[in-house]
HTML snippet that shows the backbone in 3Dmol.js (N, CA, C, O; Angstrom):
<script src="https://3Dmol.org/build/3Dmol-min.js"></script>
<div id="view" style="width:600px;height:400px;position:relative"></div>
<script>
const pdb = `
ATOM      1  N   MET A   1      -9.068  -2.115   2.831  1.00  0.00           N
ATOM      2  CA  MET A   1      -7.871  -2.761   3.188  1.00  0.00           C
ATOM      3  C   MET A   1      -7.973  -3.275   4.424  1.00  0.00           C
ATOM      4  O   MET A   1      -8.400  -2.519   5.296  1.00  0.00           O
ATOM      5  N   LYS A   2      -7.620  -4.624   4.779  1.00  0.00           N
ATOM      6  CA  LYS A   2      -7.863  -5.273   5.969  1.00  0.00           C
ATOM      7  C   LYS A   2      -6.324  -6.129   6.188  1.00  0.00           C
ATOM      8  O   LYS A   2      -6.038  -7.052   5.426  1.00  0.00           O
ATOM      9  N   LEU A   3      -5.633  -5.815   7.019  1.00  0.00           N
ATOM     10  CA  LEU A   3      -4.293  -6.184   7.166  1.00  0.00           C
ATOM     11  C   LEU A   3      -4.859  -7.148   8.636  1.00  0.00           C
ATOM     12  O   LEU A   3      -5.578  -6.634   9.493  1.00  0.00           O
ATOM     13  N   ILE A   4      -4.463  -8.335   8.693  1.00  0.00           N
ATOM     14  CA  ILE A   4      -4.373  -8.961   9.930  1.00  0.00           C
ATOM     15  C   ILE A   4      -2.618 -10.044   9.953  1.00  0.00           C
ATOM     16  O   ILE A   4      -1.879 -10.660   9.185  1.00  0.00           O
ATOM     17  N   LEU A   5      -2.785  -9.562  11.798  1.00  0.00           N
ATOM     18  CA  LEU A   5      -1.422 -10.183  11.912  1.00  0.00           C
ATOM     19  C   LEU A   5      -2.437 -11.526  13.106  1.00  0.00           C
ATOM     20  O   LEU A   5      -3.311 -11.370  13.959  1.00  0.00           O
ATOM     21  N   ILE A   6      -1.568 -13.010  12.432  1.00  0.00           N
ATOM     22  CA  ILE A   6      -1.464 -13.781  13.166  1.00  0.00           C
ATOM     23  C   ILE A   6      -0.441 -14.528  13.594  1.00  0.00           C
ATOM     24  O   ILE A   6       0.623 -14.726  13.007  1.00  0.00           O
ATOM     25  N   ARG A   7      -0.849 -15.009  14.808  1.00  0.00           N
ATOM     26  CA  ARG A   7       0.277 -15.887  15.211  1.00  0.00           C
ATOM     27  C   ARG A   7      -0.424 -16.998  15.821  1.00  0.00           C
ATOM     28  O   ARG A   7      -1.320 -17.001  16.665  1.00  0.00           O
ATOM     29  N   CYS A   8       0.228 -18.033  15.161  1.00  0.00           N
ATOM     30  CA  CYS A   8       0.230 -19.655  15.367  1.00  0.00           C
ATOM     31  C   CYS A   8       0.581 -19.959  16.634  1.00  0.00           C
ATOM     32  O   CYS A   8       1.696 -19.472  16.823  1.00  0.00           O
ATOM     33  N   THR A   9       0.128 -20.613  17.760  1.00  0.00           N
ATOM     34  CA  THR A   9       0.578 -20.908  18.467  1.00  0.00           C
ATOM     35  C   THR A   9       1.229 -22.462  18.295  1.00  0.00           C
ATOM     36  O   THR A   9       0.845 -23.448  17.665  1.00  0.00           O
ATOM     37  N   SER A  10       2.277 -22.228  19.071  1.00  0.00           N
ATOM     38  CA  SER A  10       3.028 -24.125  18.657  1.00  0.00           C
ATOM     39  C   SER A  10       2.500 -24.982  19.144  1.00  0.00           C
ATOM     40  O   SER A  10       2.856 -25.869  18.367  1.00  0.00           O
ATOM     41  N   LYS A  11       1.529 -25.759  20.287  1.00  0.00           N
ATOM     42  CA  LYS A  11       1.071 -26.529  20.318  1.00  0.00           C
ATOM     43  C   LYS A  11       0.372 -26.868  19.689  1.00  0.00           C
ATOM     44  O   LYS A  11       0.551 -28.079  19.563  1.00  0.00           O
ATOM     45  N   ASN A  12      -0.832 -26.385  18.841  1.00  0.00           N
ATOM     46  CA  ASN A  12      -1.649 -26.527  17.578  1.00  0.00           C
ATOM     47  C   ASN A  12      -1.834 -25.357  16.560  1.00  0.00           C
ATOM     48  O   ASN A  12      -2.724 -24.507  16.565  1.00  0.00           O
ATOM     49  N   ARG A  13      -0.671 -25.518  15.583  1.00  0.00           N
ATOM     50  CA  ARG A  13      -0.373 -24.905  14.447  1.00  0.00           C
ATOM     51  C   ARG A  13      -1.742 -24.260  13.390  1.00  0.00           C
ATOM     52  O   ARG A  13      -1.869 -23.345  12.576  1.00  0.00           O
ATOM     53  N   ASN A  14      -2.737 -25.507  14.059  1.00  0.00           N
ATOM     54  CA  ASN A  14      -3.907 -24.903  13.106  1.00  0.00           C
ATOM     55  C   ASN A  14      -4.632 -23.931  14.069  1.00  0.00           C
ATOM     56  O   ASN A  14      -5.580 -23.331  13.560  1.00  0.00           O
ATOM     57  N   LYS A  15      -4.370 -23.677  15.318  1.00  0.00           N
ATOM     58  CA  LYS A  15      -5.326 -22.297  15.527  1.00  0.00           C
ATOM     59  C   LYS A  15      -4.480 -21.348  15.189  1.00  0.00           C
ATOM     60  O   LYS A  15      -3.273 -21.553  15.058  1.00  0.00           O
ATOM     61  N   ARG A  16      -5.162 -19.992  14.985  1.00  0.00           N
ATOM     62  CA  ARG A  16      -4.299 -19.149  14.697  1.00  0.00           C
ATOM     63  C   ARG A  16      -5.249 -17.859  15.726  1.00  0.00           C
ATOM     64  O   ARG A  16      -6.453 -17.803  15.977  1.00  0.00           O
ATOM     65  N   ASN A  17      -4.274 -17.076  16.074  1.00  0.00           N
ATOM     66  CA  ASN A  17      -5.185 -15.761  17.439  1.00  0.00           C
ATOM     67  C   ASN A  17      -4.870 -14.624  16.503  1.00  0.00           C
ATOM     68  O   ASN A  17      -3.996 -14.655  15.637  1.00  0.00           O
ATOM     69  N   VAL A  18      -5.449 -13.902  16.694  1.00  0.00           N
ATOM     70  CA  VAL A  18      -5.305 -12.891  15.726  1.00  0.00           C
ATOM     71  C   VAL A  18      -4.211 -12.031  17.220  1.00  0.00           C
ATOM     72  O   VAL A  18      -4.292 -12.155  18.442  1.00  0.00           O
ATOM     73  N   ILE A  19      -3.366 -11.280  16.415  1.00  0.00           N
ATOM     74  CA  ILE A  19      -2.643 -10.221  17.249  1.00  0.00           C
ATOM     75  C   ILE A  19      -3.076  -8.567  17.683  1.00  0.00           C
ATOM     76  O   ILE A  19      -3.250  -7.972  18.746  1.00  0.00           O
ATOM     77  N   TYR A  20      -3.138  -8.216  16.238  1.00  0.00           N
ATOM     78  CA  TYR A  20      -3.706  -7.023  15.789  1.00  0.00           C
ATOM     79  C   TYR A  20      -4.061  -7.120  14.045  1.00  0.00           C
ATOM     80  O   TYR A  20      -3.665  -7.742  13.059  1.00  0.00           O
ATOM     81  N   GLU A  21      -5.221  -5.916  14.459  1.00  0.00           N
ATOM     82  CA  GLU A  21      -5.827  -6.198  12.857  1.00  0.00           C
ATOM     83  C   GLU A  21      -5.650  -4.676  12.504  1.00  0.00           C
ATOM     84  O   GLU A  21      -5.471  -3.699  13.231  1.00  0.00           O
ATOM     85  N   ILE A  22      -5.743  -4.787  11.361  1.00  0.00           N
ATOM     86  CA  ILE A  22      -5.946  -2.762  10.834  1.00  0.00           C
ATOM     87  C   ILE A  22      -6.501  -2.823   9.557  1.00  0.00           C
ATOM     88  O   ILE A  22      -6.145  -3.458   8.565  1.00  0.00           O
ATOM     89  N   GLN A  23      -7.558  -1.955   9.769  1.00  0.00           N
ATOM     90  CA  GLN A  23      -8.790  -1.618   8.864  1.00  0.00           C
ATOM     91  C   GLN A  23      -8.400  -0.009   8.411  1.00  0.00           C
ATOM     92  O   GLN A  23      -8.003   0.931   9.099  1.00  0.00           O
ATOM     93  N   GLY A  24      -8.745  -0.138   6.681  1.00  0.00           N
ATOM     94  CA  GLY A  24      -8.861   1.029   6.457  1.00  0.00           C
ATOM     95  C   GLY A  24      -8.244   1.380   5.251  1.00  0.00           C
ATOM     96  O   GLY A  24      -8.009   0.393   4.553  1.00  0.00           O
ATOM     97  N   SER A  25      -7.931   2.362   4.810  1.00  0.00           N
ATOM     98  CA  SER A  25      -6.853   3.270   3.703  1.00  0.00           C
ATOM     99  C   SER A  25      -5.783   3.691   3.693  1.00  0.00           C
ATOM    100  O   SER A  25      -5.751   4.899   3.925  1.00  0.00           O
ATOM    101  N   TYR A  26      -4.288   2.958   3.424  1.00  0.00           N
ATOM    102  CA  TYR A  26      -3.232   3.573   4.139  1.00  0.00           C
ATOM    103  C   TYR A  26      -3.359   4.391   2.880  1.00  0.00           C
ATOM    104  O   TYR A  26      -3.148   5.532   3.291  1.00  0.00           O
ATOM    105  N   ALA A  27      -3.546   4.457   1.787  1.00  0.00           N
ATOM    106  CA  ALA A  27      -3.603   5.301   0.674  1.00  0.00           C
ATOM    107  C   ALA A  27      -4.150   6.773   1.104  1.00  0.00           C
ATOM    108  O   ALA A  27      -3.469   7.784   0.935  1.00  0.00           O
ATOM    109  N   HIS A  28      -5.201   6.783   1.569  1.00  0.00           N
ATOM    110  CA  HIS A  28      -5.894   7.692   2.227  1.00  0.00           C
ATOM    111  C   HIS A  28      -5.473   8.193   3.630  1.00  0.00           C
ATOM    112  O   HIS A  28      -6.066   9.085   4.237  1.00  0.00           O
ATOM    113  N   LYS A  29      -4.395   7.531   4.076  1.00  0.00           N
ATOM    114  CA  LYS A  29      -3.930   7.899   6.052  1.00  0.00           C
ATOM    115  C   LYS A  29      -5.361   7.880   6.783  1.00  0.00           C
ATOM    116  O   LYS A  29      -5.790   8.813   7.462  1.00  0.00           O
ATOM    117  N   SER A  30      -6.019   6.695   6.543  1.00  0.00           N
ATOM    118  CA  SER A  30      -7.078   6.638   7.352  1.00  0.00           C
ATOM    119  C   SER A  30      -6.917   5.002   7.928  1.00  0.00           C
ATOM    120  O   SER A  30      -7.338   4.114   7.187  1.00  0.00           O
ATOM    121  N   CYS A  31      -6.510   4.753   8.811  1.00  0.00           N
ATOM    122  CA  CYS A  31      -6.395   3.263   9.418  1.00  0.00           C
ATOM    123  C   CYS A  31      -6.530   3.108  10.830  1.00  0.00           C
ATOM    124  O   CYS A  31      -5.884   3.884  11.534  1.00  0.00           O
ATOM    125  N   MET A  32      -7.408   2.063  11.493  1.00  0.00           N
ATOM    126  CA  MET A  32      -7.433   1.637  12.428  1.00  0.00           C
ATOM    127  C   MET A  32      -6.693   0.651  13.069  1.00  0.00           C
ATOM    128  O   MET A  32      -6.885  -0.375  12.417  1.00  0.00           O
ATOM    129  N   VAL A  33      -5.988   0.427  13.950  1.00  0.00           N
ATOM    130  CA  VAL A  33      -5.394  -0.926  14.496  1.00  0.00           C
ATOM    131  C   VAL A  33      -5.921  -1.615  15.700  1.00  0.00           C
ATOM    132  O   VAL A  33      -5.639  -1.169  16.812  1.00  0.00           O
ATOM    133  N   TYR A  34      -6.652  -2.649  15.563  1.00  0.00           N
ATOM    134  CA  TYR A  34      -7.509  -3.211  16.746  1.00  0.00           C
ATOM    135  C   TYR A  34      -6.497  -4.231  17.070  1.00  0.00           C
ATOM    136  O   TYR A  34      -5.662  -4.744  16.326  1.00  0.00           O
ATOM    137  N   ASP A  35      -6.770  -4.462  18.540  1.00  0.00           N
ATOM    138  CA  ASP A  35      -6.042  -5.743  19.462  1.00  0.00           C
ATOM    139  C   ASP A  35      -6.967  -6.765  18.882  1.00  0.00           C
ATOM    140  O   ASP A  35      -7.660  -6.846  17.868  1.00  0.00           O
ATOM    141  N   ASP A  36      -6.629  -7.736  20.227  1.00  0.00           N
ATOM    142  CA  ASP A  36      -7.097  -9.400  19.792  1.00  0.00           C
ATOM    143  C   ASP A  36      -8.256  -9.154  20.512  1.00  0.00           C
ATOM    144  O   ASP A  36      -9.038 -10.094  20.368  1.00  0.00           O
ATOM    145  N   LYS A  37      -8.797  -8.054  21.410  1.00  0.00           N
ATOM    146  CA  LYS A  37     -10.320  -8.242  21.695  1.00  0.00           C
ATOM    147  C   LYS A  37     -11.279  -7.028  20.877  1.00  0.00           C
ATOM    148  O   LYS A  37     -12.465  -6.736  21.032  1.00  0.00           O
ATOM    149  N   ARG A  38     -10.078  -6.379  19.806  1.00  0.00           N
ATOM    150  CA  ARG A  38     -11.506  -5.930  19.102  1.00  0.00           C
ATOM    151  C   ARG A  38     -11.294  -4.120  19.588  1.00  0.00           C
ATOM    152  O   ARG A  38     -12.085  -3.257  19.209  1.00  0.00           O
ATOM    153  N   ARG A  39      -9.831  -3.772  20.656  1.00  0.00           N
ATOM    154  CA  ARG A  39     -10.269  -2.640  21.425  1.00  0.00           C
ATOM    155  C   ARG A  39      -9.024  -1.949  20.171  1.00  0.00           C
ATOM    156  O   ARG A  39      -8.121  -2.565  19.605  1.00  0.00           O
ATOM    157  N   CYS A  40      -9.467  -0.257  20.023  1.00  0.00           N
ATOM    158  CA  CYS A  40      -8.737   0.321  18.751  1.00  0.00           C
ATOM    159  C   CYS A  40      -7.291   0.759  19.574  1.00  0.00           C
ATOM    160  O   CYS A  40      -7.339   1.458  20.586  1.00  0.00           O
ATOM    161  N   VAL A  41      -6.481   0.440  19.214  1.00  0.00           N
ATOM    162  CA  VAL A  41      -5.246   0.649  19.955  1.00  0.00           C
ATOM    163  C   VAL A  41      -4.367   1.766  19.394  1.00  0.00           C
ATOM    164  O   VAL A  41      -3.601   2.340  20.168  1.00  0.00           O
ATOM    165  N   ALA A  42      -4.420   2.140  18.034  1.00  0.00           N
ATOM    166  CA  ALA A  42      -3.758   2.993  17.467  1.00  0.00           C
ATOM    167  C   ALA A  42      -4.714   3.493  16.053  1.00  0.00           C
ATOM    168  O   ALA A  42      -5.520   2.834  15.396  1.00  0.00           O
ATOM    169  N   GLU A  43      -4.381   4.540  15.939  1.00  0.00           N
ATOM    170  CA  GLU A  43      -5.184   4.940  14.560  1.00  0.00           C
ATOM    171  C   GLU A  43      -4.563   5.952  13.599  1.00  0.00           C
ATOM    172  O   GLU A  43      -4.109   6.953  14.154  1.00  0.00           O
ATOM    173  N   ILE A  44      -4.459   5.900  12.364  1.00  0.00           N
ATOM    174  CA  ILE A  44      -3.859   6.338  11.186  1.00  0.00           C
ATOM    175  C   ILE A  44      -4.802   7.629  10.961  1.00  0.00           C
ATOM    176  O   ILE A  44      -5.934   7.277  11.295  1.00  0.00           O
ATOM    177  N   ARG A  45      -4.817   8.974  10.538  1.00  0.00           N
ATOM    178  CA  ARG A  45      -5.128   9.888   9.854  1.00  0.00           C
ATOM    179  C   ARG A  45      -4.076  10.531   9.445  1.00  0.00           C
ATOM    180  O   ARG A  45      -2.892  10.512   9.779  1.00  0.00           O
ATOM    181  N   ARG A  46      -4.967  11.374   8.307  1.00  0.00           N
ATOM    182  CA  ARG A  46      -3.860  12.674   7.529  1.00  0.00           C
ATOM    183  C   ARG A  46      -3.946  13.648   8.810  1.00  0.00           C
ATOM    184  O   ARG A  46      -4.776  13.656   9.719  1.00  0.00           O
ATOM    185  N   LYS A  47      -2.810  14.475   8.589  1.00  0.00           N
ATOM    186  CA  LYS A  47      -2.298  15.320   9.716  1.00  0.00           C
ATOM    187  C   LYS A  47      -3.162  16.919   8.955  1.00  0.00           C
ATOM    188  O   LYS A  47      -2.954  17.288   7.799  1.00  0.00           O
ATOM    189  N   GLU A  48      -3.933  17.506   9.764  1.00  0.00           N
ATOM    190  CA  GLU A  48      -3.870  18.373   9.239  1.00  0.00           C
ATOM    191  C   GLU A  48      -3.320  20.137   9.687  1.00  0.00           C
ATOM    192  O   GLU A  48      -2.950  20.676  10.731  1.00  0.00           O
ATOM    193  N   GLY A  49      -3.491  20.518   8.484  1.00  0.00           N
ATOM    194  CA  GLY A  49      -2.460  21.767   8.825  1.00  0.00           C
ATOM    195  C   GLY A  49      -3.129  22.993   9.005  1.00  0.00           C
ATOM    196  O   GLY A  49      -4.252  23.222   8.558  1.00  0.00           O
ATOM    197  N   LYS A  50      -2.300  23.950   9.795  1.00  0.00           N
ATOM    198  CA  LYS A  50      -2.658  24.968  10.829  1.00  0.00           C
ATOM    199  C   LYS A  50      -2.602  25.904   9.769  1.00  0.00           C
ATOM    200  O   LYS A  50      -1.785  25.769   8.858  1.00  0.00           O
ATOM    201  N   GLY A  51      -3.607  27.074   9.831  1.00  0.00           N
ATOM    202  CA  GLY A  51      -3.871  28.168   9.039  1.00  0.00           C
ATOM    203  C   GLY A  51      -4.075  27.829   7.249  1.00  0.00           C
ATOM    204  O   GLY A  51      -3.784  28.448   6.225  1.00  0.00           O
ATOM    205  N   GLY A  52      -4.502  26.969   7.444  1.00  0.00           N
ATOM    206  CA  GLY A  52      -5.104  26.506   5.640  1.00  0.00           C
ATOM    207  C   GLY A  52      -3.717  26.050   4.985  1.00  0.00           C
ATOM    208  O   GLY A  52      -3.633  26.129   3.759  1.00  0.00           O
ATOM    209  N   VAL A  53      -2.614  25.574   5.727  1.00  0.00           N
ATOM    210  CA  VAL A  53      -1.406  25.239   5.062  1.00  0.00           C
ATOM    211  C   VAL A  53      -1.906  23.546   4.457  1.00  0.00           C
ATOM    212  O   VAL A  53      -2.472  22.723   5.176  1.00  0.00           O
ATOM    213  N   ALA A  54      -1.579  23.345   3.178  1.00  0.00           N
ATOM    214  CA  ALA A  54      -2.153  21.806   2.622  1.00  0.00           C
ATOM    215  C   ALA A  54      -0.467  21.268   2.860  1.00  0.00           C
ATOM    216  O   ALA A  54       0.524  21.997   2.836  1.00  0.00           O
ATOM    217  N   LEU A  55      -0.501  19.793   3.089  1.00  0.00           N
ATOM    218  CA  LEU A  55       0.427  18.875   3.631  1.00  0.00           C
ATOM    219  C   LEU A  55       0.203  17.881   2.621  1.00  0.00           C
ATOM    220  O   LEU A  55      -0.888  17.509   2.190  1.00  0.00           O
ATOM    221  N   GLY A  56       1.676  17.375   2.192  1.00  0.00           N
ATOM    222  CA  GLY A  56       1.603  16.366   1.462  1.00  0.00           C
ATOM    223  C   GLY A  56       0.914  14.986   1.984  1.00  0.00           C
ATOM    224  O   GLY A  56       0.642  14.784   3.168  1.00  0.00           O
ATOM    225  N   GLY A  57       0.669  14.054   0.908  1.00  0.00           N
ATOM    226  CA  GLY A  57      -0.261  12.843   0.594  1.00  0.00           C
ATOM    227  C   GLY A  57       0.508  11.723   2.142  1.00  0.00           C
ATOM    228  O   GLY A  57      -0.103  10.917   2.843  1.00  0.00           O
ATOM    229  N   ASP A  58       2.015  12.132   2.210  1.00  0.00           N
ATOM    230  CA  ASP A  58       2.861  11.259   2.948  1.00  0.00           C
ATOM    231  C   ASP A  58       3.039  11.741   4.421  1.00  0.00           C
ATOM    232  O   ASP A  58       3.898  11.251   5.154  1.00  0.00           O
ATOM    233  N   VAL A  59       1.927  13.023   4.936  1.00  0.00           N
ATOM    234  CA  VAL A  59       2.026  13.370   6.377  1.00  0.00           C
ATOM    235  C   VAL A  59       1.102  12.706   6.660  1.00  0.00           C
ATOM    236  O   VAL A  59       0.238  12.385   5.843  1.00  0.00           O
ATOM    237  N   PHE A  60       1.104  12.445   7.611  1.00  0.00           N
ATOM    238  CA  PHE A  60      -0.066  11.563   8.493  1.00  0.00           C
ATOM    239  C   PHE A  60       0.392  11.678  10.389  1.00  0.00           C
ATOM    240  O   PHE A  60       1.536  11.726  10.840  1.00  0.00           O
ATOM    241  N   ALA A  61      -0.666  11.693  11.033  1.00  0.00           N
ATOM    242  CA  ALA A  61      -0.528  11.662  12.620  1.00  0.00           C
ATOM    243  C   ALA A  61      -0.760  10.033  12.763  1.00  0.00           C
ATOM    244  O   ALA A  61      -1.426   9.361  11.974  1.00  0.00           O
ATOM    245  N   LEU A  62      -0.064   9.531  13.950  1.00  0.00           N
ATOM    246  CA  LEU A  62      -0.468   8.076  14.517  1.00  0.00           C
ATOM    247  C   LEU A  62      -1.135   8.436  16.082  1.00  0.00           C
ATOM    248  O   LEU A  62      -0.587   9.062  16.990  1.00  0.00           O
ATOM    249  N   VAL A  63      -1.833   8.122  16.073  1.00  0.00           N
ATOM    250  CA  VAL A  63      -2.329   8.117  17.451  1.00  0.00           C
ATOM    251  C   VAL A  63      -2.603   7.173  18.120  1.00  0.00           C
ATOM    252  O   VAL A  63      -3.454   6.491  17.549  1.00  0.00           O
ATOM    253  N   VAL A  64      -2.131   6.544  19.622  1.00  0.00           N
ATOM    254  CA  VAL A  64      -1.036   5.366  19.972  1.00  0.00           C
ATOM    255  C   VAL A  64      -1.805   5.640  21.624  1.00  0.00           C
ATOM    256  O   VAL A  64      -1.757   6.587  22.409  1.00  0.00           O
ATOM    257  N   GLN A  65      -2.414   4.463  21.648  1.00  0.00           N
ATOM    258  CA  GLN A  65      -3.182   4.385  23.328  1.00  0.00           C
ATOM    259  C   GLN A  65      -2.061   3.479  23.916  1.00  0.00           C
ATOM    260  O   GLN A  65      -1.384   2.622  23.348  1.00  0.00           O
ATOM    261  N   PRO A  66      -2.050   3.947  25.339  1.00  0.00           N
ATOM    262  CA  PRO A  66      -1.199   3.272  26.285  1.00  0.00           C
ATOM    263  C   PRO A  66      -0.935   1.803  26.352  1.00  0.00           C
ATOM    264  O   PRO A  66       0.110   1.262  26.712  1.00  0.00           O
ATOM    265  N   SER A  67      -2.451   1.037  25.803  1.00  0.00           N
ATOM    266  CA  SER A  67      -2.282  -0.163  25.436  1.00  0.00           C
ATOM    267  C   SER A  67      -0.892  -0.947  24.351  1.00  0.00           C
ATOM    268  O   SER A  67      -0.319  -2.036  24.384  1.00  0.00           O
ATOM    269  N   ILE A  68      -0.829  -0.196  23.809  1.00  0.00           N
ATOM    270  CA  ILE A  68       0.302  -0.625  22.731  1.00  0.00           C
ATOM    271  C   ILE A  68       1.772   0.150  22.828  1.00  0.00           C
ATOM    272  O   ILE A  68       1.803   1.294  23.281  1.00  0.00           O
ATOM    273  N   ASP A  69       2.743  -0.378  22.476  1.00  0.00           N
ATOM    274  CA  ASP A  69       4.139   0.155  22.549  1.00  0.00           C
ATOM    275  C   ASP A  69       4.045   0.677  21.247  1.00  0.00           C
ATOM    276  O   ASP A  69       3.755   0.101  20.198  1.00  0.00           O
ATOM    277  N   PRO A  70       4.407   2.159  21.525  1.00  0.00           N
ATOM    278  CA  PRO A  70       4.512   2.812  20.101  1.00  0.00           C
ATOM    279  C   PRO A  70       5.411   2.741  19.307  1.00  0.00           C
ATOM    280  O   PRO A  70       5.218   2.882  18.099  1.00  0.00           O
ATOM    281  N   THR A  71       6.507   2.520  19.801  1.00  0.00           N
ATOM    282  CA  THR A  71       7.460   1.389  18.367  1.00  0.00           C
ATOM    283  C   THR A  71       6.915   0.564  17.487  1.00  0.00           C
ATOM    284  O   THR A  71       7.033   0.663  16.265  1.00  0.00           O
ATOM    285  N   LEU A  72       6.065  -0.601  18.316  1.00  0.00           N
ATOM    286  CA  LEU A  72       5.544  -1.455  17.727  1.00  0.00           C
ATOM    287  C   LEU A  72       4.465  -0.946  16.896  1.00  0.00           C
ATOM    288  O   LEU A  72       4.411  -1.669  15.901  1.00  0.00           O
ATOM    289  N   ALA A  73       3.244   0.312  16.826  1.00  0.00           N
ATOM    290  CA  ALA A  73       2.685   0.837  15.934  1.00  0.00           C
ATOM    291  C   ALA A  73       3.320   1.639  14.882  1.00  0.00           C
ATOM    292  O   ALA A  73       2.889   1.887  13.756  1.00  0.00           O
ATOM    293  N   MET A  74       4.494   2.026  15.477  1.00  0.00           N
ATOM    294  CA  MET A  74       5.235   2.693  14.193  1.00  0.00           C
ATOM    295  C   MET A  74       5.898   1.629  12.972  1.00  0.00           C
ATOM    296  O   MET A  74       6.078   1.895  11.784  1.00  0.00           O
ATOM    297  N   VAL A  75       6.201   0.285  13.733  1.00  0.00           N
ATOM    298  CA  VAL A  75       6.617  -0.857  12.406  1.00  0.00           C
ATOM    299  C   VAL A  75       5.675  -1.344  12.206  1.00  0.00           C
ATOM    300  O   VAL A  75       5.807  -2.396  11.580  1.00  0.00           O
ATOM    301  N   LEU A  76       4.525  -1.031  12.490  1.00  0.00           N
ATOM    302  CA  LEU A  76       2.836  -1.484  11.410  1.00  0.00           C
ATOM    303  C   LEU A  76       2.704  -0.503  10.484  1.00  0.00           C
ATOM    304  O   LEU A  76       2.044  -0.871   9.512  1.00  0.00           O
ATOM    305  N   ILE A  77       3.180   0.855  10.427  1.00  0.00           N
ATOM    306  CA  ILE A  77       3.111   1.736   9.688  1.00  0.00           C
ATOM    307  C   ILE A  77       4.253   1.699   8.380  1.00  0.00           C
ATOM    308  O   ILE A  77       4.123   2.016   7.198  1.00  0.00           O
ATOM    309  N   PHE A  78       5.465   1.145   9.181  1.00  0.00           N
ATOM    310  CA  PHE A  78       6.413   1.380   8.363  1.00  0.00           C
ATOM    311  C   PHE A  78       6.172  -0.665   7.723  1.00  0.00           C
ATOM    312  O   PHE A  78       7.112  -1.106   7.060  1.00  0.00           O
ATOM    313  N   VAL A  79       5.435  -1.256   7.891  1.00  0.00           N
ATOM    314  CA  VAL A  79       4.659  -2.484   6.741  1.00  0.00           C
ATOM    315  C   VAL A  79       3.945  -2.079   5.979  1.00  0.00           C
ATOM    316  O   VAL A  79       3.958  -2.403   4.791  1.00  0.00           O
ATOM    317  N   LEU A  80       3.023  -1.132   6.595  1.00  0.00           N
ATOM    318  CA  LEU A  80       1.829  -0.904   5.248  1.00  0.00           C
ATOM    319  C   LEU A  80       2.620   0.096   4.612  1.00  0.00           C
ATOM    320  O   LEU A  80       2.236   0.210   3.448  1.00  0.00           O
ATOM    321  N   HIS A  81       3.589   0.893   4.885  1.00  0.00           N
ATOM    322  CA  HIS A  81       4.274   1.804   3.705  1.00  0.00           C
ATOM    323  C   HIS A  81       5.138   1.043   2.689  1.00  0.00           C
ATOM    324  O   HIS A  81       5.332   1.427   1.536  1.00  0.00           O
ATOM    325  N   GLN A  82       5.655  -0.118   3.257  1.00  0.00           N
ATOM    326  CA  GLN A  82       6.308  -0.857   2.037  1.00  0.00           C
ATOM    327  C   GLN A  82       5.583  -1.669   1.497  1.00  0.00           C
ATOM    328  O   GLN A  82       6.054  -2.282   0.540  1.00  0.00           O
ATOM    329  N   MET A  83       4.510  -1.883   1.830  1.00  0.00           N
ATOM    330  CA  MET A  83       3.333  -2.921   1.100  1.00  0.00           C
ATOM    331  C   MET A  83       2.663  -1.909   0.233  1.00  0.00           C
ATOM    332  O   MET A  83       2.774  -2.172  -0.965  1.00  0.00           O
ATOM    333  N   PHE A  84       1.872  -0.619   0.564  1.00  0.00           N
ATOM    334  CA  PHE A  84       1.212   0.048  -0.089  1.00  0.00           C
ATOM    335  C   PHE A  84       1.781   1.222  -1.064  1.00  0.00           C
ATOM    336  O   PHE A  84       1.063   1.472  -2.032  1.00  0.00           O
ATOM    337  N   ASP A  85       2.894   1.916  -0.939  1.00  0.00           N
ATOM    338  CA  ASP A  85       3.307   3.249  -1.395  1.00  0.00           C
ATOM    339  C   ASP A  85       3.763   3.041  -2.687  1.00  0.00           C
ATOM    340  O   ASP A  85       4.626   2.307  -3.169  1.00  0.00           O
ATOM    341  N   SER A  86       3.159   3.673  -3.037  1.00  0.00           N
ATOM    342  CA  SER A  86       2.727   4.023  -4.780  1.00  0.00           C
ATOM    343  C   SER A  86       3.707   4.314  -5.341  1.00  0.00           C
ATOM    344  O   SER A  86       3.740   4.102  -6.553  1.00  0.00           O
ATOM    345  N   SER A  87       4.936   4.941  -4.640  1.00  0.00           N
ATOM    346  CA  SER A  87       5.999   5.410  -5.309  1.00  0.00           C
ATOM    347  C   SER A  87       6.772   3.814  -5.591  1.00  0.00           C
ATOM    348  O   SER A  87       7.365   3.782  -6.670  1.00  0.00           O
ATOM    349  N   ARG A  88       6.825   2.798  -4.952  1.00  0.00           N
ATOM    350  CA  ARG A  88       7.422   1.144  -5.337  1.00  0.00           C
ATOM    351  C   ARG A  88       6.856   0.488  -6.153  1.00  0.00           C
ATOM    352  O   ARG A  88       7.279  -0.556  -6.649  1.00  0.00           O
ATOM    353  N   ARG A  89       5.740   1.077  -6.404  1.00  0.00           N
ATOM    354  CA  ARG A  89       5.545   0.119  -7.569  1.00  0.00           C
ATOM    355  C   ARG A  89       6.411   0.238  -8.582  1.00  0.00           C
ATOM    356  O   ARG A  89       6.821   1.304  -9.040  1.00  0.00           O
ATOM    357  N   PHE A  90       6.784  -1.173  -9.050  1.00  0.00           N
ATOM    358  CA  PHE A  90       7.414  -1.830 -10.352  1.00  0.00           C
ATOM    359  C   PHE A  90       7.184  -1.880 -11.785  1.00  0.00           C
ATOM    360  O   PHE A  90       6.542  -2.867 -12.142  1.00  0.00           O
ATOM    361  N   SER A  91       7.584  -0.973 -12.815  1.00  0.00           N
ATOM    362  CA  SER A  91       7.155  -0.752 -13.986  1.00  0.00           C
ATOM    363  C   SER A  91       8.660  -1.819 -14.681  1.00  0.00           C
ATOM    364  O   SER A  91       9.804  -2.024 -14.275  1.00  0.00           O
ATOM    365  N   LYS A  92       8.078  -2.152 -15.561  1.00  0.00           N
ATOM    366  CA  LYS A  92       9.137  -2.711 -16.968  1.00  0.00           C
ATOM    367  C   LYS A  92       8.455  -2.515 -18.225  1.00  0.00           C
ATOM    368  O   LYS A  92       9.003  -2.830 -19.281  1.00  0.00           O
TER     369      LYS A  92
END
`;
const viewer = $3Dmol.createViewer("view");
viewer.addModel(pdb, "pdb");
viewer.setStyle({}, {cartoon: {color: "spectrum"}});
viewer.zoomTo();
viewer.render();
</script>
């Protein structure tokens, strides 16, 4: 899965600047968030239980670098959850 957030400049709508790029597998809780300079600014990973405790598939750790607002990083997680959460699949 690759999700790219793009900003279009007002002067030239055809020019697109990548703001953040998310690569990995949200289903496996293994994603990296890169900024426009390809620096890793946040990471989503499965949270490991202590003492052999099994944690559910919806439990994850969000590691945020100082260069990104933690609120923005959580918003990105919310967007991924809305897009890829298997319990939200529609069936008729």
